N, C-alpha and C positions, 0 to 999 in steps of 0.2 A: 306604075311608078313604085319604087321601093319605099317603104316606111323606114326612116332612119332616126336614130336617137338625136336629141338636141345637140350633143357635143360632137366634135369631129376630131380626128387624130391625124398627125402628119405621117403616120406609118403607111407603107405601101405593101409590105410583105409579111407582116406578122401581127397577131392579135395583141393589143396593148394589155389585155387582161391576163392571158395565159401564155403568150409567146408562140402559139401554134401558127401554122401557115394559113393565109387567107385564100379562099377559093370563090369562084363565081363572081368575078368582078363585073360591075355594071355602073353605068353613068347614072347620077342622080342630080340633075341640074348641072351646075358647074363642078360638082363634087363626084367622087367615086364612092362606091359602096361595095363591100364584099362580106362574105360569111366566114367565120372562123371554122376551120376544119375539125377542131376538137370540141369547143364549147358551143358552137352554133350561133354565137352572138353576131348580130349585124353591126359592122363597123363602117362608119362614114369617115372619109378622109379626103384631104386635099392633095391631088397629085402635085408633087414638088415642081414639075415643069411649068404648071399653070401659075403658081405663086411666083416663081422666078421670073416669068414673063411679065407679070403685073409689076413686080419691083423694078424691072428694067424700064418699063414704059413710064412709070412714075418719075424715076430719076431723069430720064431723057426729057420728058415734058417740062420738068423744072430746071432744065439746063445744068444738072449736076450742082445745084445751088441749094443750100439750106434755106428753107422758107421761114425759119425762125430768126436766124442771125444774119442771113444774107451772104455768108462766105461760100466760095466755090471750092469743091473738092473733087477727088477722083471717085469713081463709083464705089470702090471698096471702103471708103471712109464715110459713106452715106447710108442711111436707113430709109426705106420706104415704109412710112408709118400709116396705119389705119386710123383716121380721125374718129370714126365710130368703130369701136372694137368688133373684131370678127365674132367673138362669143355673144355679143349683144345683138348684132344684126348680120347673121351669116350671109344673107342675100346680097349684102353690099361688099363682100369680100374682094371681088374682082372689079368693082366699080372704080374707074379712074378718078371720079369726083370725090371718092372717099379716101384718097391717098395724098400724102404730103411728104416731101423729101426733107429729112433732118440729118444734120451731122451727128457724129457720135456724141459729142458733148451735149448738144441740145436734146437729143433723144434720151440720154440718161438723166438730164435735168427734168424732162417732162414726166418720166416714170419714177415713182417712188421705189425704194428698195424692195418693196413687196409686189411690184408690178402694177400698182395703181397709178392713175394719172395725177400728177401734181399741178396745181395752178401756179402762176407766177408769184402770187402773194405768199405761197408757202415757203 
């Protein structure tokens, strides 16, 4: 199994450090990993199709309804939100029990302007 850095990137074709092409793609659990053809850095990333499928399943499971305010919306007006952040527990990234459907308004209310989670009291 490949040893990957703690962070992961959404890139699939270029190194986030130097922009060079990635080579030697391999699966690493639910993630992909590849080496940079220039700097040799090992890059771990999430294939977009896996994340898109997770989002679709979360919205479908919740019947396209915001779990915070209860309003129903079309898929494009909703966000599939990770309750435990991906950066904190990457192994839960594709776990359907770690997802919740939120409308645009509730999702933006939940996150602070700096990306941190806000509580209802704030």
